[in-house]
C-alpha positions as CSV (number, residue, x, y, z in Angstrom):
1,M,137.9,178.2,-146.2
2,K,139.4,181.5,-147.2
3,G,136.2,182.6,-148.8
4,L,134.3,181.6,-145.7
5,L,136.6,183.7,-143.5
6,S,136.2,186.7,-145.9
7,S,132.4,186.4,-145.7
8,T,132.6,186.1,-141.9
9,R,134.7,189.3,-141.7
10,F,132.1,191.1,-143.9
11,V,129.2,190.0,-141.7
12,R,131.1,191.1,-138.6
13,H,131.9,194.5,-140.1
14,G,128.3,195.0,-141.1
15,N,127.0,194.0,-137.7
16,S,129.5,196.2,-135.9
17,S,128.6,199.2,-138.0
18,W,124.9,198.7,-137.3
19,W,125.6,198.2,-133.6
20,L,127.7,201.3,-133.4
21,S,125.1,203.4,-135.2
22,R,122.4,202.2,-132.8
23,L,124.7,202.8,-129.8
24,L,125.9,206.3,-130.7
25,Y,122.9,207.8,-132.6
26,G,120.0,205.4,-132.2
27,A,119.8,204.8,-136.0
28,N,120.2,201.6,-138.0
29,A,122.6,203.5,-140.3
30,S,124.6,206.7,-139.8
31,P,127.9,208.2,-140.6
32,L,130.6,207.2,-138.2
33,L,133.2,209.9,-137.7
34,G,132.0,211.5,-140.9
35,E,132.1,208.4,-143.1
36,W,129.1,206.2,-144.0
37,D,131.1,203.2,-145.1
38,T,133.7,202.0,-142.6
39,A,135.0,199.6,-145.3
40,N,136.3,202.5,-147.5
41,S,139.8,201.6,-148.4
42,K,142.8,202.4,-150.6
43,E,144.3,200.1,-153.1
44,N,146.6,198.6,-150.5
45,G,143.7,197.6,-148.4
46,K,144.3,199.9,-145.5
47,P,141.5,202.2,-144.4
48,D,141.3,205.6,-146.0
49,D,141.2,208.0,-143.1
50,A,141.1,211.3,-145.2
51,V,137.6,212.3,-144.2
52,R,137.9,211.1,-140.6
53,V,141.1,213.1,-140.3
54,L,139.2,216.2,-141.2
55,Y,136.4,215.2,-138.9
56,C,138.5,214.4,-135.9
57,K,140.6,217.6,-136.2
58,A,137.5,219.7,-136.3
59,L,136.0,217.7,-133.5
60,V,139.0,218.4,-131.2
61,H,138.5,222.1,-131.7
62,A,134.7,222.1,-131.4
63,S,134.8,220.1,-128.2
64,G,137.3,222.4,-126.5
65,G,140.5,220.3,-126.8
66,G,140.5,219.5,-123.1
67,R,141.9,216.2,-121.7
68,L,138.6,214.6,-121.1
69,A,137.2,215.7,-124.5
70,R,140.3,214.3,-126.2
71,D,139.7,211.0,-124.3
72,W,136.2,210.8,-125.7
73,V,137.4,211.5,-129.3
74,A,140.3,209.0,-128.9
75,G,137.9,206.3,-127.5
76,C,135.4,206.9,-130.3
77,S,138.0,206.8,-133.0
78,A,139.4,203.6,-131.5
79,V,136.0,201.9,-131.6
80,V,135.1,203.1,-135.0
81,G,138.3,202.8,-137.0
82,A,141.2,201.6,-134.8
83,S,143.5,204.1,-136.6
84,E,146.8,205.2,-135.1
85,K,146.6,208.4,-137.1
86,L,143.2,209.3,-135.6
87,L,144.4,208.4,-132.1
88,G,147.3,210.7,-132.6
89,I,145.0,213.6,-133.7
90,A,142.7,213.0,-130.7
91,L,145.5,213.2,-128.2
92,K,148.0,215.7,-129.7
93,H,146.4,217.9,-132.4
94,D,145.9,221.5,-131.5
95,G,142.5,222.2,-133.1
96,T,141.7,225.6,-134.6
97,E,138.8,227.2,-136.3
98,Q,140.5,226.4,-139.6
99,D,139.9,222.7,-138.9
100,V,136.2,223.4,-138.8
101,E,136.4,225.4,-142.0
102,R,138.2,222.6,-143.8
103,Y,135.6,220.1,-142.8
104,R,132.9,222.5,-143.8
105,D,134.5,223.0,-147.2
106,Y,134.7,219.3,-147.7
107,L,131.0,218.9,-147.0
108,L,130.1,221.8,-149.3
109,T,132.1,220.4,-152.1
110,T,130.6,216.9,-151.6
111,V,127.1,218.3,-151.7
112,C,127.8,220.2,-154.9
113,K,129.2,217.2,-156.5
114,K,126.1,215.2,-155.7
115,M,123.9,218.0,-157.0
116,Q,125.9,218.1,-160.2
117,E,125.7,214.3,-160.6
118,T,122.0,214.4,-160.1
119,S,121.6,217.1,-162.6
120,N,123.7,215.2,-165.2
121,D,121.7,212.0,-164.6
122,G,118.5,213.9,-165.1
123,S,119.6,215.4,-168.4
124,G,120.9,212.1,-169.7
125,T,124.5,213.2,-169.9
126,G,125.8,211.4,-166.9
127,S,127.2,208.3,-168.6
128,S,130.0,206.6,-166.7
129,S,132.5,207.1,-169.6
130,M,131.7,210.8,-169.7
131,N,131.9,211.2,-166.0
132,S,135.3,209.4,-166.0
133,S,136.7,211.6,-168.8
134,S,135.5,214.9,-167.2
135,E,136.3,214.2,-163.6
136,G,138.7,217.1,-163.2
137,K,136.2,219.5,-164.8
138,G,133.5,218.2,-162.5
139,T,135.6,219.0,-159.5
140,V,136.2,222.5,-160.6
141,A,132.5,223.1,-161.4
142,A,131.5,221.7,-158.0
143,S,133.9,223.9,-156.3
144,S,132.6,227.0,-158.1
145,E,129.1,226.2,-157.0
146,V,129.9,225.8,-153.3
147,G,128.4,229.3,-152.6
148,S,125.1,228.2,-154.0
149,V,124.5,225.6,-151.3
150,D,121.9,226.8,-148.7
151,A,123.1,226.9,-145.1
152,K,120.0,225.0,-144.0
153,E,120.7,222.3,-146.5
154,L,124.2,221.9,-145.1
155,G,122.9,221.9,-141.5
156,N,120.4,219.1,-142.4
157,L,123.1,216.7,-143.4
158,P,123.5,213.6,-141.1
159,E,127.2,214.2,-141.1
160,V,126.7,217.7,-139.6
161,R,124.1,216.7,-137.1
162,C,126.2,213.8,-135.9
163,F,129.3,216.0,-135.7
164,V,127.5,218.6,-133.5
165,Y,126.3,215.7,-131.3
166,D,129.7,214.2,-131.1
167,A,131.3,217.5,-130.2
168,M,128.8,218.1,-127.4
169,R,129.3,214.5,-126.1
170,A,133.0,215.0,-126.1
171,A,132.8,218.5,-124.4
172,S,130.6,217.1,-121.6
173,F,132.5,213.8,-121.2
174,H,133.0,212.9,-117.5
175,R,132.0,216.4,-116.4
176,Y,129.8,216.1,-113.3
177,H,129.0,219.8,-113.4
178,K,127.7,222.0,-116.2
179,V,129.9,222.6,-119.2
180,P,131.4,226.1,-118.9
181,E,129.4,228.8,-120.7
182,A,132.4,229.7,-122.9
183,D,132.6,226.1,-124.1
184,R,128.8,225.9,-124.8
185,Q,129.0,229.2,-126.8
186,R,131.8,227.8,-128.9
187,L,129.8,224.6,-129.6
188,Y,126.8,226.7,-130.6
189,A,129.0,228.9,-132.8
190,V,130.5,225.9,-134.6
191,A,127.0,224.5,-135.1
192,E,125.8,227.8,-136.6
193,R,128.9,227.8,-138.9
194,L,127.9,224.4,-140.2
195,G,124.4,225.6,-140.9
196,V,122.5,224.0,-138.0
197,E,119.5,226.1,-136.9
198,E,119.6,227.3,-133.3
199,D,116.6,225.4,-132.1
200,V,118.1,222.2,-133.5
201,T,121.4,222.9,-131.8
202,R,119.5,223.5,-128.5
203,G,117.6,220.3,-128.9
204,I,120.8,218.3,-129.4
205,W,122.4,220.0,-126.4
206,Q,119.4,219.2,-124.2
207,L,119.6,215.5,-125.4
208,V,123.3,215.4,-124.4
209,E,122.4,216.9,-121.0
210,K,119.7,214.2,-120.5
211,E,122.1,211.5,-121.4
212,G,124.6,212.8,-118.9
213,A,121.9,212.6,-116.2
214,V,121.0,209.0,-117.2
215,Q,124.7,208.1,-117.0
216,R,124.9,209.4,-113.4
217,E,121.7,207.4,-112.6
218,K,123.4,204.3,-114.0
219,Q,126.4,204.8,-111.7
220,R,124.1,205.2,-108.7
221,A,121.9,202.3,-109.6
222,L,124.7,199.8,-110.4
223,D,127.0,201.2,-107.7
224,Y,130.1,201.1,-109.8
225,P,133.1,200.7,-107.5
226,W,135.2,202.5,-110.0
227,S,132.9,205.5,-110.8
228,D,134.8,207.8,-108.5
């Protein structure tokens, strides 16, 4: 019975991740709050929120940090991870540009590590024992190569595209009028810092605006008594 319950939980987790990816991004698989695998865990079995902490802190700043934007971040984090830590960040953290820089640095380091692993595998020197013994050196090498990552390469990462989309969704959450120009400019600046090309950023922004219009149409069509 215990094995059956474990299998059931795994299936539910897999189904919920797929469902959330479809709901949020229209994809069968996507990073959720910066993480591809919602089952990542520490040895004690509790979720490892390290990446999502970076993501949510940066998201609070990028979206403006207003009450409604924080509500969106809190709601999204509750659905994806149900983490008290992330909820606290969404509601109380004072986001700064440094939060975006820390998330950017994490992404750059991750890309460099993957590039190095690919290079090692291609040269036949990437055995598991060697990787294990030189993990510290690999981290230093990856960090030293951060500057070699092309900005466009960073901007093409799904983690970055989804971040920009999430920030725009949060910034426009429950706003019945246009997002203030200052907020829009900040969103564009953050996207540029993360390597997203302007035409791509504009396309994501237009998508969010269209989704806002659809939401208002839903309210009118379904006549929500609680919409006001």
